[in-house]
C-alpha positions in Angstrom: 97.0 85.9 80.1 97.3 87.2 76.5 95.5 85.4 73.7 97.3 83.9 70.8 97.0 87.1 68.7 98.4 89.2 71.6 95.1 90.6 72.9 94.9 91.1 76.7 91.8 89.6 78.3 90.6 93.0 79.6 90.4 94.2 76.1 87.8 91.6 75.3 86.0 91.1 78.6 84.6 93.6 81.2 84.8 90.8 83.8 88.5 90.5 83.1 88.8 94.1 83.4 87.0 94.4 86.7 89.2 91.5 88.1 92.3 93.3 87.2 91.2 96.5 88.8 90.1 94.7 91.8 93.3 92.8 92.2 95.2 96.0 91.9 93.3 97.7 94.5 93.8 94.8 96.9 97.4 94.4 96.2 98.1 98.2 96.8 96.0 98.2 100.0 96.8 94.8 101.6 99.9 93.6 99.9 100.3 90.4 98.0 99.9 88.2 101.1 96.8 89.9 102.4 94.1 88.6 100.0 93.1 85.6 98.1 91.7 84.9 94.7 88.3 84.6 96.3 88.7 88.2 97.6 89.5 89.4 94.2 86.4 87.7 92.7 84.1 89.1 95.5 85.3 92.6 95.0 84.8 92.2 91.1 81.3 90.7 91.7 82.1 87.5 89.8 82.3 83.9 90.7 85.8 82.7 92.0 85.9 80.2 89.0 85.8 83.2 86.5 89.3 84.3 87.7 90.8 81.0 86.6 89.3 81.4 83.2 91.8 84.2 82.6 94.6 83.5 85.1 95.4 79.9 86.2 96.9 81.0 89.5 97.1 84.0 91.8 100.7 84.5 90.9 99.7 84.7 87.2 97.1 87.4 88.0 99.7 89.4 90.2 102.5 89.2 87.7 100.0 90.2 85.1 99.5 93.5 87.0 103.3 94.1 87.1 103.6 93.4 83.4 100.7 95.8 82.7 102.6 98.5 84.7 105.5 98.1 82.4 103.1 98.1 79.3 101.5 101.4 80.6 105.0 102.9 81.0 106.1 101.8 77.4 103.0 103.0 75.8 103.1 106.4 77.5 106.8 106.9 76.5 106.2 105.7 72.9 103.3 108.0 72.4 105.1 111.0 73.8 108.3 110.5 71.8 106.3 109.8 68.6 104.6 113.1 69.0 107.7 115.1 70.0 111.0 113.6 69.0 113.0 116.1 71.0 111.8 114.1 74.1 114.5 111.5 73.2 117.2 114.0 74.3 118.8 112.8 77.6 117.9 116.0 79.5 114.3 115.4 78.5 114.0 111.7 78.4 115.3 110.9 81.9 112.9 113.3 83.7 110.1 112.1 81.5 110.8 108.4 82.2 111.0 109.1 85.9 107.7 111.2 86.0 105.9 108.4 84.0 107.4 105.6 86.1 106.5 107.1 89.5 102.9 107.0 88.4 103.1 103.2 88.3 103.2 102.1 92.0 104.1 98.5 91.3 107.1 99.4 89.2 108.4 101.6 92.0 107.8 98.7 94.5 109.7 96.4 92.2 112.7 98.8 91.9 113.0 99.1 95.7 112.3 95.4 96.2 109.3 96.1 98.4 108.7 92.6 99.9 105.9 93.9 102.1 103.8 94.9 99.2 104.9 92.4 96.6 105.4 89.3 98.6 106.4 86.5 96.3 106.2 88.8 93.3 109.4 90.5 94.5 111.5 87.5 93.4 109.1 85.8 91.0 111.0 84.7 87.9 108.7 86.8 85.6 108.9 89.9 87.7 112.7 89.6 87.7 112.6 89.0 83.9 110.4 92.0 83.4 112.6 94.2 85.5 115.8 92.9 83.7 114.3 93.5 80.3 112.6 96.9 81.0 114.0 98.4 84.3 116.4 101.2 84.7 119.5 99.2 83.9 118.0 97.8 80.7 116.8 101.3 79.5 120.2 103.0 80.3 122.2 100.2 78.8 120.3 100.6 75.6 119.8 104.4 75.2 123.1 105.5 76.4 125.0 104.1 73.4 122.4 105.5 71.2 123.0 109.0 72.7 126.7 108.6 72.4 126.4 107.8 68.7 124.2 110.8 68.0 126.2 113.5 69.8 123.8 113.6 72.8 126.3 112.3 75.4 130.0 112.6 75.7 131.9 109.6 74.4 135.2 110.2 76.0 134.2 108.2 79.1 134.2 104.5 79.6 130.7 103.3 78.7 130.3 101.0 81.7 131.4 103.7 84.1 129.3 106.3 82.5 126.2 104.0 82.6 126.9 103.1 86.2 127.0 106.9 87.1 123.8 107.6 85.1 122.0 104.7 86.7 122.9 105.9 90.2 121.7 109.5 89.3 118.4 108.3 88.1 117.5 105.6 90.7 118.7 107.9 93.4 116.5 110.7 92.2 113.6 108.3 91.9 114.0 107.3 95.5 114.0 110.9 96.6 110.8 111.5 94.5 108.9 108.4 95.8 110.1 109.0 99.4 110.4 112.7 99.9 111.6 112.4 103.4 114.6 110.3 102.3 116.9 113.3 101.6 117.1 117.1 101.3 114.6 118.8 99.2 115.8 120.9 96.1 114.8 124.5 95.6 113.6 123.8 92.2 111.3 121.2 90.7 113.0 117.7 91.1 112.5 116.9 87.4 114.2 120.1 86.5 117.1 119.3 88.8 117.3 115.8 87.1 117.5 117.4 83.7 120.4 119.7 84.7 122.1 116.8 86.5 122.0 114.7 83.4 123.4 117.4 81.3 126.2 117.9 83.9 126.9 114.2 83.7 126.7 113.6 80.0 127.8 116.8 78.6 126.1 119.2 76.1 123.7 117.9 73.5 125.1 118.8 70.1 122.8 116.7 67.9 121.1 118.1 64.9 117.6 117.5 63.8 118.5 114.5 61.8 120.3 112.9 64.7 117.4 113.7 67.1 115.1 111.9 64.6 117.4 108.9 64.4 117.6 108.9 68.2 113.9 108.9 68.6 113.4 106.2 66.2 116.0 103.9 68.0 114.6 104.6 71.4 111.0 103.7 70.1 112.2 100.5 68.5 113.9 99.5 71.9 110.6 100.3 73.7 108.4 98.4 71.2 110.7 95.3 71.5 110.3 95.7 75.3 106.5 95.8 74.9 106.7 92.5 73.0 108.8 91.0 75.7 106.3 92.1 78.5 103.4 90.6 76.6 105.2 87.3 76.2 106.1 87.3 79.9 102.6 88.0 81.1 101.0 85.7 78.4 
């Protein structure tokens, strides 16, 4: 749970940090149904009651893990785009987002609705709300109009149809990256293939430096709003 000022418990307590790490290890190795709060406490070398000081229920603890996956994704993207606004271009943003997201196993599991791993988390209201606010559909629904306004995507195509096509491209590529045996392997790096495919779908990127800077600022604004949403949902 987050404190009233937005601090996460692991930022203030090494015990909370150990509990989160232990819960994450158990979740990935056993699945949500395969362990108890007592197992988490034992692995973290604290008393069971200590868990409840920070998370009233096991579901609170586990949805907190999912939320932190989104926070990690957002923080990484914001840092990268702040350092290099050119990463807000579609041909660079989409591969970057995929590369960062695939390093968050719980987010990948949530995207493919992995009931074996997530258990009740797969359909938990807070998990669903996090995915609705920060998943691929939400990101594409926000950034695609930004790209169209700033000459980074063709605007002669119905926005809904274009978004549907882009969503299919990115989620399909994500599935191929996460599960390599699911389809044919490209000759080039999959992220380079995705960059080329995004350009083929959205058209040439004609933005000037001012438009790139505006795009980066708007994308960062969306991501920071998403971070606030994630904190609220796990708090």
